[in-house]
C-alpha positions in Angstrom: -21.6 12.4 10.5 -22.3 11.7 6.6 -22.7 14.6 4.1 -26.4 15.6 3.1 -26.8 15.8 -0.7 -26.8 19.3 -2.2 -27.5 18.2 -5.7 -28.6 15.1 -7.6 -29.3 13.4 -10.8 -31.9 10.8 -11.4 -32.9 8.6 -14.3 -31.0 11.1 -16.9 -31.6 10.3 -20.4 -29.7 12.5 -23.2 -29.7 11.2 -26.8 -28.0 12.8 -29.9 -29.1 11.3 -33.3 -30.2 8.6 -31.9 -27.7 7.7 -29.9 -27.4 7.4 -26.1 -25.2 10.0 -24.5 -26.1 10.2 -21.3 -28.0 7.4 -19.3 -27.6 8.1 -15.4 -30.2 6.5 -13.1 -28.5 8.1 -10.1 -25.6 10.7 -9.1 -25.1 12.1 -6.0 -23.4 15.4 -5.3 -22.6 15.6 -1.9 -22.8 19.1 0.3 -19.1 20.3 1.0 -17.5 17.3 -0.9 -15.0 17.1 -3.9 -16.3 15.0 -6.4 -14.3 13.9 -9.4 -16.1 12.4 -12.7 -13.7 10.6 -14.7 -13.1 8.5 -17.3 -11.6 8.1 -21.0 -12.3 10.9 -23.6 -15.9 10.6 -24.8 -17.5 9.1 -21.6 -19.7 12.1 -20.9 -18.0 13.7 -18.4 -18.8 17.5 -19.5 -22.3 16.8 -21.3 -23.0 15.5 -17.6 -21.4 18.7 -16.2 -23.4 20.7 -18.1 -26.2 19.3 -17.1 -25.5 19.7 -13.6 -25.0 23.5 -14.3 -28.3 24.0 -15.9 -26.8 24.7 -19.0 -28.0 21.5 -21.1 -31.7 19.8 -20.4 -32.3 16.3 -19.8 -34.4 14.6 -22.5 -35.8 12.4 -19.6 -35.5 12.3 -15.8 -34.4 15.5 -13.1 -31.5 17.1 -11.5 -32.4 18.4 -7.6 -30.8 21.4 -6.0 -31.3 21.1 -2.4 -34.2 18.5 -2.8 -35.9 20.5 -5.2 -36.3 19.7 -9.1 -35.1 22.1 -11.4 -38.1 22.2 -13.5 -38.9 25.9 -14.5 -36.8 28.9 -15.9 -37.2 30.8 -12.3 -35.6 27.2 -11.1 -32.8 27.7 -13.4 -32.1 31.1 -12.7 -32.4 30.2 -8.7 -29.6 27.3 -9.6 -27.1 29.5 -11.5 -27.6 32.2 -8.8 -25.4 29.9 -6.8 -23.7 27.8 -9.3 -20.0 28.9 -11.1 -18.6 27.0 -13.6 -15.4 27.1 -15.0 -14.6 25.7 -18.0 -11.3 24.8 -19.6 -10.7 27.8 -21.2 -10.6 31.0 -19.0 -12.9 32.8 -21.7 -12.0 36.2 -20.1 -13.2 39.9 -21.6 -11.2 42.1 -23.1 -11.1 44.2 -19.8 -8.8 44.7 -16.7 -8.3 41.5 -14.3 -10.7 43.0 -11.8 -13.5 44.1 -14.0 -13.3 39.9 -15.1 -13.4 39.0 -11.5 -16.1 41.2 -10.8 -18.3 40.3 -13.6 -20.6 37.6 -12.1 -21.2 40.2 -9.1 -22.2 43.0 -11.4 -24.7 40.3 -13.3 -26.1 39.6 -9.6 -26.5 43.5 -8.9 -24.3 43.4 -5.8 -23.3 47.0 -4.5 -20.2 48.7 -5.6 -18.2 48.7 -2.1 -19.0 45.0 -1.6 -17.7 44.2 -5.0 -14.6 45.7 -4.3 -13.9 43.5 -0.9 -15.4 40.3 -2.7 -12.7 40.9 -5.9 -9.7 41.3 -3.7 -10.7 38.5 -1.4 -10.8 36.7 -4.4 -7.7 37.9 -6.2 -5.7 37.4 -2.9 -7.0 33.7 -2.3 -5.3 33.0 -5.7 -2.1 35.1 -5.3 -3.1 37.5 -8.2 -3.8 40.9 -6.1 -0.8 42.5 -8.2 -2.8 41.7 -11.5 -5.9 43.6 -10.7 -5.2 46.5 -13.5 -3.5 44.3 -16.0 -5.3 43.6 -19.2 -6.8 40.2 -19.3 -4.9 39.9 -23.1 -1.4 40.3 -21.2 -2.0 37.2 -18.9 0.0 34.0 -19.0 -2.2 31.0 -19.5 -1.5 30.4 -15.6 -2.6 33.8 -15.4 -5.5 33.4 -16.9 -6.7 30.6 -15.3 -6.6 31.9 -11.8 -8.3 35.0 -13.3 -11.3 32.6 -14.3 -11.0 30.6 -10.8 -11.3 33.7 -8.9 -14.2 35.1 -11.0 -15.6 31.7 -9.9 -15.0 31.8 -6.5 -15.9 35.6 -5.9 -19.6 35.3 -6.5 -19.5 32.8 -3.1 -21.2 29.6 -4.9 -22.8 26.8 -3.2 -21.0 24.6 -6.0 -18.5 25.1 -8.2 -18.4 22.7 -11.6 -14.7 22.9 -13.7 -14.9 20.9 -17.1 -11.3 20.0 -17.6 -9.8 23.0 -16.1 -5.8 22.1 -15.7 -5.6 20.4 -19.4 -4.3 23.7 -21.4 -1.4 24.5 -18.4 2.2 23.8 -18.5 3.4 21.3 -15.6 4.9 23.7 -13.0 1.7 26.2 -13.6 -0.9 23.2 -13.3 1.1 21.7 -9.9 0.6 25.1 -8.1 -3.1 25.9 -9.3 -4.1 22.4 -8.1 -2.7 23.2 -4.5 -4.1 26.5 -4.5 -7.7 25.1 -5.2 -7.5 22.3 -2.7 -6.7 24.8 -0.3 -9.2 27.0 -0.7 -12.0 24.4 -1.2 -11.1 22.7 2.1 -11.2 26.0 3.6 -14.3 27.5 2.0 -16.0 24.4 2.2 -17.6 25.2 -1.4 -18.9 21.9 -3.0 -17.2 21.0 -6.1 -17.8 18.8 -9.1 -14.4 18.4 -11.5 -14.6 16.7 -15.0 -10.8 15.3 -14.7 -8.9 12.8 -16.7 -6.0 12.5 -15.0 -5.5 10.1 -12.2 -3.3 11.9 -9.8 -5.2 14.9 -10.3 -8.3 12.6 -9.0 -6.0 11.9 -6.1 -5.0 15.1 -5.1 -8.1 16.7 -5.4 -11.1 14.7 -4.7 -12.9 13.0 -2.1 -15.8 11.1 -4.0 -15.2 9.8 -7.5 -17.6 8.4 -10.3 -16.2 6.7 -13.1 -18.0 7.0 -16.3 -17.5 5.1 -19.7 -19.9 5.7 -22.6 -22.3 8.0 -20.9 -23.0 5.9 -17.7 -21.7 5.5 -14.4 -19.8 2.3 -13.9 -18.7 2.8 -10.5 -19.2 5.5 -7.5 -17.7 5.8 -4.0 -15.0 7.6 -2.4 -11.6 8.2 -3.9 -10.1 5.3 -1.8 -12.7 2.9 -2.6 -12.4 3.5 -5.9 -8.8 3.1 -6.3 -8.4 0.5 -4.2 -11.2 -1.8 -4.4 -12.2 -0.8 -8.4 -15.4 -3.4 -9.6 -14.7 -4.2 -12.8 -11.6 -4.8 -15.3 -12.4 -1.1 -17.0 -12.3 0.3 -13.5 -9.0 -0.9 -12.6 -7.1 -0.1 -15.8 -8.5 3.3 -15.6 -7.4 4.3 -12.2 -4.1 3.1 -12.5 -3.9 -0.7 -11.4 -1.3 -1.6 -13.1 -1.5 -5.3 -12.6 -4.6 -7.4 -13.7 -3.9 -11.2 -13.5 -6.2 -13.8 -14.6 -6.5 -16.3 -12.6 -8.8 -19.3 -11.2 -9.7 -20.2 -7.4 -7.9 -23.1 -6.4 -8.7 -23.3 -2.3 -10.9 -21.1 -0.1 -10.9 -20.9 3.9 -12.6 -18.2 6.1 -12.0 -15.6 3.6 -8.6 -16.9 2.5 -8.6 -17.5 -1.0 -5.3 -18.7 -3.0 -5.3 -18.3 -6.9 -4.0 -19.9 -9.5 -2.0 -17.4 -11.8 0.0 -18.6 -14.8 0.8 -21.9 -12.8 1.8 -19.8 -9.4 -0.2 -19.5 -6.8 -1.5 -16.4 -5.3 -2.6 -15.7 -1.6 -5.5 -13.2 -1.3 -8.7 -12.4 0.7 -12.1 -12.4 -0.6 -15.4 -14.4 -0.3 -14.9 -16.9 -3.6 -15.8 -20.5 -4.8 -13.3 -22.9 -5.9 -13.0 -23.0 -9.4 -14.2 -19.8 -10.0 -12.8 -17.1 -12.5 -11.3 -13.9 -10.9 -9.3 -11.2 -11.8 -6.1 -10.6 -9.1 -5.3 -6.5 -9.2 -2.4 -5.1 -7.9 -1.4 -1.5 -7.6 2.5 -0.7 -8.2 3.0 0.7 -4.6 2.2 -2.3 -3.1 4.8 -4.2 -4.5 8.0 -4.5 -2.3 11.0 -5.4 -4.0 14.6 -6.5 -2.6 17.4 -8.3 -3.7 16.8 -11.4 -1.5 14.4 -12.7 0.8 13.9 -10.7 4.0 14.0 -12.7 7.0 11.1 -10.7 9.0 9.1 -10.6 5.5 5.3 -10.4 6.8 4.0 -10.6 2.9 2.5 -14.2 2.2 3.0 -13.6 -1.6 7.1 -14.0 -2.3 8.1 -14.5 -5.9 11.4 -14.2 -7.6 11.3 -12.3 -10.3 13.6 -11.0 -13.2 13.6 -7.4 -14.3 12.4 -7.0 -18.1 12.2 -3.1 -18.2 13.2 -0.1 -15.9 11.0 2.9 -16.9 11.9 6.4 -15.4 8.8 8.2 -13.9 9.5 11.4 -11.7 11.6 10.4 -8.6 10.3 6.9 -9.1 11.7 4.1 -11.3 8.2 1.7 -12.5 9.9 -1.6 -12.7 8.3 -4.4 -15.1 8.8 -7.9 -13.8 8.6 -11.3 -14.8 7.1 -13.7 -11.9 6.4 -16.2 -14.0 3.7 -13.8 -14.4 3.6 -10.2 -15.2 3.9 -7.5 -12.5 4.3 -4.1 -12.2 6.2 -2.0 -9.1 7.5 1.3 -8.2 10.9 1.7 -6.1 13.0 5.1 -6.0 15.7 5.7 -7.5 17.9 5.5 -4.6 16.5 2.2 -3.6 17.3 1.0 -6.9 20.8 2.3 -6.9 21.1 1.1 -3.5 20.3 -2.4 -4.5 22.0 -2.5 -7.3 18.5 -3.3 -9.2 19.2 -3.2 -13.3 17.5 -4.2 -16.4 17.7 -8.2 -16.4 18.6 -8.5 -13.0 16.8 -11.1 -10.6 15.3 -10.0 -7.8 12.2 -10.7 -4.8 9.4 -9.6 -5.6 6.6 -9.8 -2.1 3.2 -8.6 -1.2 0.6 -9.1 1.2 -2.7 -10.9 0.4 -4.5 -7.8 1.8 -3.2 -5.8 -1.2 -4.7 -8.4 -4.0 -8.3 -6.5 -5.0 -9.7 -9.7 -6.2 -12.6 -9.0 -9.2 -14.9 -11.7 -9.7 -14.9 -12.2 -13.5 -18.0 -12.3 -16.0 -18.9 -15.9 -17.5 
């Protein structure tokens, strides 16, 4: 069953100094889903988030919450009772952890007994009950971030908005907080909109994605749709499609096409016409690398390649290959060692026709 829309932005225009900062014809935030706004610095993610929070007013267009437009002060006051915002900096008061987490509840005039229950629950969610009496000034960066998240969840919002909330954290703190946040959002079913810059965070957290550039949404869809089927070269580059090859369709038959790339032929799936200019996009995890041609291989695309560079990335090696065209593949460090893959070695790279995402190039 399709989730209903909780919030919508429609025909939004915002200009500063004569420059258009936001131009958003439509954005839907679906009930109970996690939406990531992604894009480069200056794309407009934070500005759009502030608008959804009711903290910034559009010059044109409207924001809708629960189907109703936010037009009056009373409308905005109602929205703010149901929305929590977490900024990049924790913004904690010089007070105890308990008092910081209780702040939003006191603003809403919740009874003291209920405040104690909700604060304790929020502290438990983020594993910081033992910090209840500690001064906010004595917290580490990771602890402060957990307190700000606990404060946001304590009011039991219908929607939570997070603006680049993990940027200032060290890697271990970031990993555990992201895991905890994902678990809590899944348990509570609270709708969330996250302004993110990191692809890995997007993949781990988001169910829906809107890609922004220069104040516009250039593509929206589920996370799988955005990462596996980008609409443009810009989106493909941003979501980590490491190989983007310009080519020309050489033949096509019932959805099967052959694209000429650097004099080589790549089999793909698509609806194209002969002579059409296209981009062939390949994600590195969809490339298989072996020391020789496998007898039972099902891939239609098999190329001899030279390993021109090996880049260590965590538990994987990123291989830069020359197949007559450039190709990037991920191979586990163990597999590299077992196969004897070193820089300068000759290997066999293969990938399925279904792994090639074809984008029509603009003339």
